N, C-alpha and C positions, 0 to 999 in steps of 0.2 A: 656338516654333510650325512655325519654318523645317523640322524635320523631318518634322511633321505633312505640311507642302506638299510637300515632296518623296516621301512616301511615296504621295500623292494624285497628283500628275501620273505619277507611274510607273508607278501602278495602272491611269489614266485611257489611258496607253500603251496598253496590254494589249487596251484595251475595243475590238471590231468594235460597230458600229451597227446590222446586220443580222444575224438577223432579232429583232426585237420580239416581246413579248410582249402580247397584246390587249390590254391593260389600261392601255398608254404611251398609247393613242390615247383614251382615256377621261379619264384625270387633267386635271383644269383646275390646268393646271402653272403657274398666274397668281396662284392662290390664296395667301395669304399663310403657312397653316400646313395642310400636307399631312401625311397620317399615312398609311404604306403598311402595312400588319399581312399577316402570312403563315406559313407553315409554313416552317421552314429549308430551303433549297435550291431555293427555287421561281424565283428570278430576280431580287428586290427589288433587289439592291444594282448585278447587272447594269443594270436597268431605270434606275437614279437613273443612275447614270454614262454609258448611251448619252444621257438626256437633255441631260446636262451638253455631250457631245462634240458632240451634233448642232444645239445649241443657243446655245451662248455663243462668243463672237469673243475675249472677252476674258476669259483665264480668271484674272485675278488678283481680280477680283469674286466670285468662286468659291470654294466649299471643301469638301470632303468629307474628313469624319471617322468613325472608326468607334470607338464609346465603350469597348470592350475595351482599345482602345490602351494601351501601356503610361504614356501621356503624363498621362492622367486618375488616375495613382496617386496624383498628389502636386499634380495641376492642376483645378480646377474647371472643367464645362463653360459656367460663367457667363463665368469670368475667360476662359477661349478667347476665348468670342464676344467679348468688351468689346474684346480685341487685335485679333479680326477684322474688328470693325466700326471702328476707329480708323482700321485701315488700308487701310480703303475697302471692306469684305466687302459685299456684298449680299446674295449668297444661299447659303447654308448647307446642306450636306446629313449628314443624323447619320444614321448607321449603328449597328446593335447597341446601339439605345435599352434594351432590357431588362436589357443587362449594365449598365446603370450605376446606382449606388442614388439614389433622389430625383430620377430623370430629369425627372416629371411635371412637379413642382413648378418646376423650375430652368427648363424649355421655358415653362411658363406666364408665368412673370415674363421671361424672354427676349423672349418674343413682345408684351407690355405694356410693356418697355423701349426696344424696339428696331422703331420702328413702321415704318420703312423698310424691316426685313429679312424676306426670302421663308426659309422653313424649309420644308425637306423630312426629314422624318424615317420608318427604317425600323426592325420589330423583330418580333419575333415575335406568332405568333396570341394570346398572352395579353396583348398590349398594350392592348384593349377597354378589361378591367378599369380599370385607370389611368387612360386617359383619362377615364371619366366620374368616378371618385375625384378626381382633380385639376382638373374641373370644363375640360379641353380641349376637350368637346364640340363646344359652341358656338363655341367659338376657329377649331377645327381641320375640313379635310375629309378623311372619313376612308375609307380604301381597304384591302378585302381582294384579295391575289393569290393564288389557288389554284393547286394544281399544273398542268401541260398540260393542256389536253382532248384528245382523241383526234385531233381536227380539226387545233389546233396542233401535234402531233406530226407527223402528216401536211405540212403546211405548212413545218416546218422541217426535218425529216429526210429526205422523197421531194420536197422543194421544190415542191409543188401551191401553188392559190392559194385555197383554197377559204372561202368566207363562213360565219357561223354561222346558224344556223338555230332560229326559235322553236318552244318546243314544240307551240303549236296547230300551226303548218305542220308539223311532224315529223307528228302524229299524223292530220292531215286528208289531207298529200299526199306521204305517205313513197312509195310506189310510183313516180311520178315522181322524186322527188328520189333516189332510190337508182338511180335507170337512168341518169341524170345523173354522180353520182358514181363510182358502179362503170365508168361508160364510160374512166374516169383511171386507176382502180386497182385492186389487187386488194383488195378490204376488209375481208374476213376473215383471211387472209395478215399483212396489215400489222395488223389489231386484235391480232391472237394476242400479236404482238412488242410491241406498245403495252403491252397487260394485264403482263406480264412487266417489260419495260424500257422505260417510255416516260413517266413521269409529271413527268419532271424535267429540266431543261434542260441537264443537264450531260452528255444523253446525246448532244447534239452535239460531245461528246469523244471519242464511242467507247463499243463494249459493254464492251471489256477489263475495264475495272476499275469497269463501273456500278454493281453490286451491292455491291462492295467501299464505293463511295461512298454510296449508299445505307444502308449497314451504319452509318458513319463517320457520319451524319446523324443515324440515330437513338441514335446513341451520347453524339453533341456534346448532342443537346435533352435526353437525361435527367442524364447528369453535368455538362452545364455551363449550361443555358438554364435547368432546372426548377429548379435549385437557387439561379438566380438572381434568382426571383420569388418563393420558397418554403423557408423553412428547412428541408431535409432531409439525414439523413447518409448514409454513405455503405451501410448497411444497408438503406436506405429506396430508394437509386437502384437497388441489387442486386435487391430487391425488383418496381420496376418494369421491371424488363428481363426477370423471372419471368413476369412478367405477360403482358407482349407474347408472349413465346416458348408460354404456357399457350393466348393467342389464336389463335396463329397454325396452334395444331394441335388448335383443338377446332372441330368444324364442326357445325352454325352457332353461332356464340358469343352464344345466349341467355344472360341473365346469372342466374345464383345465387352470391347474395351471401356465403349462410352458408358452401356448398359451395367456393367460391374461398379466401373467405377462410381455410378450415383448409387448403388448398391449401397457400398461402402462407405460412401460420405467421402472420396476423396479423387484427387484428381486424377488424370490419363499418365500422367507424367509418374505420380507417386505409384498407383499400380501396377505400371512397367517394371518400376523399382521393386516393390515387392516380390512381382512374379520371379524377374530375375534371382532376387536374393533366396527366394525357397528353390530356386532352380539349382544353383550354386550348390547349395548346403545338402542337394540331392532328396530334397523331399518330393518334389516335384519333377517332372520329364517334359518338355516341349516336343511337339513335333509339328516339323515344317518340311514344306517341299522340298527345301535346302538340306533337311535332314541334321540340322546343328544343332546338337545337344543340349551344349553348355557354354554355349556364347551368348553374349547379351542381344536379345531379340527384341524389338519394339513390338511385335504382334503374331505369336505365335497362331499358328492356325486349329492346333489343339492342345490342350494341355491335358496331363495325365498325372497322378499320384505315381512315386515310383514304384509300389509295388502295391498288391491288394489289401494287404494285411494294413496299412494305413488306414484305406478307407473304413473296415469293420471296425479299426478301432475309435475311429472319429464317428461313426453313423453305423447302426445295426441292420438297416434297410436298403441297402447298396444293390444296384441295377447290375442283373448278370452279364450283359452286354458288356459295359464298363468293364467290370470284372476282368471278363475274356480280354480284349483287347488290353489293358494295364498290363496284366500276365506276360501277353505274346509283345508287347514291345518293352518289358523289363528284359525279357530272357534275350531277346534278338539284339539290341543295343549293345551289348557287353560288345560283342565281337563283330558285327555287324553297323553298316549304315542303314537307320530306317527312314525316310521321308514319306511325306503324304501325298498319297496319287490321284491323278484326276480321278481314277478310278477304281474302287476298292477301298480297302481301309489301311493297308502300308504298301508300302515299296521297298524291298529290301537289295540293296549293291545296286538299286538302278536295273536290277534284272527283275528280279520275283515281286508280283503283285501277288497280298493275300486278302481274303475276304475271312473276316472270324465271324462264327456263328454258333447255333446249334445241331444238334443231330442232322436236323431238317434243313441245313442250308441248303440252296442250291446255285449253281452255276452262273444263274439268268444275269447278275450284273458284271460280270468277267467272264461270260461264255466267248467274246470274240478276242480277248487277250491272250498272246503267248506267254509260255511260263506263270502261267495262274493257279494260283492252288486255294481250297477253302481249308481254312485250321477249325475243324470241327469239335465242340466241346461233348460232353457226355457220351463219347463214343471208346471203346478199347481200341477198336481197327479201324483203318480206315482203307479208301480204295482208289487206286489211280492219283488224280490229283486232289484227292482228298485224306486230309493228314491228320490223325488224331490232335489236337491241341495240345495236351500234357506231355505229348514226344517233345517238342518247341522248350521243355524245360531240361532236356538234356544235351544242351548244348555245349554246357561249360560245367 
C-alpha cells in the first residue's frame, strides 16, 4: 500500500484549491458514504482532492485510490481497506469505481464492517444502476456533477464572480439580470467560445489541445468505461463511434431506429442497447415526452449530445440550431424536468414551453400557448417572453 500512498501524495501536490466546481459547497462532506457520479472529464477527481487538500492537516488519516490502478489486479478493495483502517485510516477516497468489478457489493460490506470510516466514491454516470442494485441507495448520499455551466465557465476563465439564478427569476426578471451581467462581460462573444470549448474544466489548461482532450474523453468512455459496465466487443465499440459520428452530422437528430440500424448494419435491439449505453455513460441525452433522461428507453423522440463541445470535437461543421438546443437541454436538465412537447422544442416541468432559435425567431409556432418563451441566440438582451439563450447558462 506504500506505493498507493506515494501516488496519492504526488497527485495531491499538483492540485490547486481554486477554482472549485459549484457542487463542492453543496456536498455534505461529513456524511459517511458519499457517491459522486458524472461524465468523464467534469472534474470529480480534482474536486475530491481539493477537499482533502483544503480540509485535512493530518494526511495520515486519508487515502485516495483509483480502482483502475494495477495494485488492484491482485489485491481486493476490501483487503486494502482493512490495511488502511488498521494503520489508523479514517477517510477513504475511491476514484474510478466503475472500473472495478463488484465494487458496489464490496463497498456495501466495507460501509457495514467499518462504521468509523468515511468514504467518498466517484465514477461514471452509470453508477446509478449499481447503487440501487447493491442497496447502496439508503446508505449513501449521491451527487451528480455535470459539465461546466456557462456561468462557471465565465467564473473560471474570465475571473468573474457571478451567482446562479433560478429559472423563475430568469423568466420574470431577465431584462434587469442581463443589464447587470452585460455591464461586466461581452455575453454573446464569450457564449460562442463556451459552446465550442467551455464545457470541461480542462479548458483551464488552455485551448491548444482542448478538442484533442475531448476526443480522448469520448474514446476512453467507448473503449474503456462502457466495456467495464457492459461486455461489448471491438466491433460494437466501433459501431458506437460510428453512431456518434452519425449523430454529429445529422440535423436535427430525430430517431428513426430502423433507418439508423440499417446504416450501422446492426439490429434494432443492438442499436437500442448502444443508445442506452451512451446515455448511461453521459455522452448523449434522451428527450422523450415523459422526460426520463437516464432510464432505459426503447425509442426516444430525439437524441442530443450531452454538450455541444462533444459535437465540435467529432465534426467541425455542426448545425447552429442543434448546438442551441443541445445547450438548452444540457443546462436545464440538471435541475429541471425537460420533456418533448407537442408544440415547441422543449417543455420544462410540465409548465413552460420553449422554442429555441436565432435573434429573428418569432412566436408564430407557440403564440397560443400559455407560459411560452423563446430562448434567442445572438442577442445580449431580451424583451418580455423573449429571453437570451445564454442566460440559461446561469442556472447552476
